[in-house]
C-alpha positions in Angstrom: 2.4 -22.7 8.5 -0.5 -20.9 10.1 -2.3 -17.6 9.5 -2.7 -15.6 6.4 0.7 -13.9 6.9 2.4 -17.3 6.8 0.6 -18.7 3.7 2.7 -20.0 0.9 1.7 -17.2 -1.5 2.9 -14.6 1.1 6.2 -16.4 1.4 6.6 -16.5 -2.4 5.9 -12.8 -2.6 8.5 -12.2 0.1 11.0 -14.2 -1.8 10.3 -12.5 -5.1 10.6 -9.0 -3.6 13.8 -10.0 -1.7 15.4 -11.3 -4.9 14.3 -8.2 -7.0 15.3 -5.4 -4.6 19.1 -6.2 -4.8 19.5 -6.0 -8.6 17.2 -3.0 -8.9 19.1 -1.2 -6.1 22.3 -2.0 -7.9 20.9 -0.3 -11.0 20.2 2.7 -8.9 23.8 2.8 -7.6 25.0 2.5 -11.2 22.9 5.4 -12.2 24.3 7.5 -9.4 27.8 6.7 -10.5 27.0 7.7 -14.1 25.5 11.0 -12.8 28.9 11.8 -11.3 30.7 11.6 -14.6 28.0 12.6 -17.1 26.3 15.8 -17.7 22.8 16.0 -16.2 19.9 15.7 -18.6 16.3 14.6 -18.9 17.3 11.1 -19.9 19.3 10.5 -16.7 16.5 12.1 -14.6 13.9 9.8 -16.1 16.1 6.7 -15.4 16.7 7.9 -11.8 13.0 8.5 -11.2 12.0 5.1 -12.7 14.5 3.2 -10.6 13.5 5.0 -7.4 9.8 4.3 -8.2 10.6 0.6 -8.9 12.4 0.3 -5.5 9.6 2.0 -3.7 7.0 -0.2 -5.4 8.9 -3.4 -4.5 9.1 -2.3 -0.8 5.4 -1.5 -0.9 4.6 -4.9 -2.3 6.9 -6.7 0.1 4.8 -5.3 3.0 1.4 -5.7 1.3 1.9 -9.2 -0.1 4.8 -10.7 1.8 5.0 -12.7 5.1 5.4 -10.4 8.1 7.9 -11.4 10.9 6.2 -11.6 14.3 6.5 -8.4 16.2 8.3 -6.5 13.4 8.0 -2.7 13.3 8.4 -0.6 10.2 9.9 2.8 10.8 7.9 6.0 10.0 10.8 7.3 7.8 10.7 4.2 5.6 6.9 4.4 5.2 7.0 8.1 4.3 9.9 7.6 1.9 8.1 4.8 0.1 4.8 6.7 -0.2 6.4 9.9 -1.2 8.3 8.2 -4.0 5.1 6.5 -5.2 3.3 9.9 -5.1 6.1 11.5 -7.2 5.9 8.7 -9.8 2.1 8.4 -10.1 -1.2 10.2 -10.3 -2.1 9.5 -6.6 -0.6 11.6 -3.8 -0.3 10.0 -0.4 -0.1 12.0 2.9 1.0 9.8 5.8 0.0 11.5 9.1 0.9 9.0 11.8 4.0 9.9 13.8 4.8 6.4 15.2 6.5 3.4 13.8 4.0 0.7 12.8 3.6 -3.0 13.4 4.2 -4.7 10.0 0.9 -6.7 10.1 -1.1 -3.5 10.7 0.8 -1.7 7.9 0.1 -4.7 5.6 -3.6 -4.1 6.1 -3.2 -0.4 5.4 -1.2 -1.0 2.2 -3.7 -3.5 0.9 -6.5 -1.0 1.6 -4.5 1.8 -0.2 -4.5 -0.5 -3.3 -8.2 -0.9 -3.0 -8.6 2.8 -2.8 -6.5 3.2 -5.9 -9.0 1.2 -7.9 -11.6 3.9 -7.0 -9.5 6.7 -8.3 -9.3 6.2 -12.1 -7.8 9.7 -12.6 -5.7 9.7 -9.5 -6.3 11.9 -6.4 -5.2 12.8 -2.9 -5.1 10.2 -0.1 -4.7 11.0 3.6 -3.8 8.2 6.1 -4.5 8.7 9.8 -4.4 6.4 12.8 -2.1 3.8 14.2 -2.1 0.1 15.2 -5.6 -1.2 14.9 -7.4 2.1 14.3 -7.2 3.7 10.9 -8.9 6.3 8.7 -8.1 6.7 5.0 -9.6 9.7 3.2 -9.4 10.1 -0.6 -10.5 13.0 -2.8 -10.5 13.0 -6.5 -12.3 14.5 -9.6 -14.2 11.2 -9.8 -14.7 8.2 -7.5 -15.7 4.9 -9.0 -16.5 1.9 -6.8 -16.8 -1.7 -7.8 -19.7 -2.8 -5.5 -18.9 -6.5 -5.7 -15.2 -6.0 -4.7 -16.0 -3.6 -1.9 -18.8 -5.8 -0.5 -16.2 -8.4 0.5 -14.7 -5.8 2.8 -17.7 -4.0 4.2 -20.3 -6.7 4.2 -18.1 -9.8 4.4 -19.7 -11.1 1.2 -17.6 -13.7 -0.6 -16.0 -12.1 -3.6 -16.1 -13.9 -7.0 -12.7 -15.0 -8.2 -10.9 -11.7 -8.7 -8.8 -10.7 -11.7 -5.2 -9.7 -11.1 -6.1 -6.1 -10.6 -8.4 -6.9 -7.7 -6.5 -9.5 -5.7 -5.9 -6.9 -3.0 -9.6 -7.0 -2.0 -9.8 -10.6 -0.7 -6.4 -10.2 0.8 -7.5 -7.1 2.6 -10.7 -8.8 3.8 -8.6 -11.7 5.2 -6.2 -9.3 6.9 -9.1 -7.4 8.4 -10.7 -10.5 9.7 -7.4 -11.7 11.2 -7.0 -8.3 13.0 -10.6 -8.5 14.4 -11.4 -5.1 13.0 -14.4 -3.8 11.0 -14.4 -1.5 8.0 -16.7 1.4 7.5 -17.1 3.0 4.0 -18.4 6.4 3.1 -18.4 7.5 -0.6 -19.8 10.2 -2.8 -18.9 11.5 -6.3 -15.6 13.0 -5.3 -14.7 11.7 -1.8 -14.1 8.4 -0.2 -13.4 7.5 3.4 -12.5 4.2 5.0 -12.4 3.6 8.7 -10.9 0.6 10.4 -12.2 0.3 13.9 -11.7 -2.1 16.8 -14.0 -1.9 19.8 -15.2 1.6 20.7 -12.0 3.5 19.9 -11.7 5.7 16.9 -8.6 6.6 14.8 -6.5 9.6 15.8 
């Protein structure tokens, strides 16, 4: 095996997500059948929302932590559906602006960076994603932005990060994915806004 995408942990993550998605989807199908014969109510709505959110989160994790197939593209409709469902079930709202399908390895970097951004939004917020391929811009606005300087330094300054806790594992993984892509990350932050820019060469994100 070679490359971060082919590492054993990535293959394990792919296997776990693959094995989970089928039974969780089956639960969703069962809920749909129950909804056809039972009166609608808040309990059924809560179950449906929870199942849909679980499916979207597994699909998100499969891209972020799994092993990408060479040359694989992820359709825009799938990306938007995943992020819209996560937005509906959480405190952070995602607005995906690119119109093209995306290479899975590029999307993996974006999804890892989105998880990094989430750690800076303790009360949730609004996140806009622009760009395509190797050029990206992620803009976040919230009532409060809180950055862990040690974690972000491994992305912006290529400073080795101390062993992360489980809630910060996305930072070294994003740093590795960024290095593998040959890109650089710019960071701008204030009390209520955060912007990340992934650049390659002299081009800028659309």
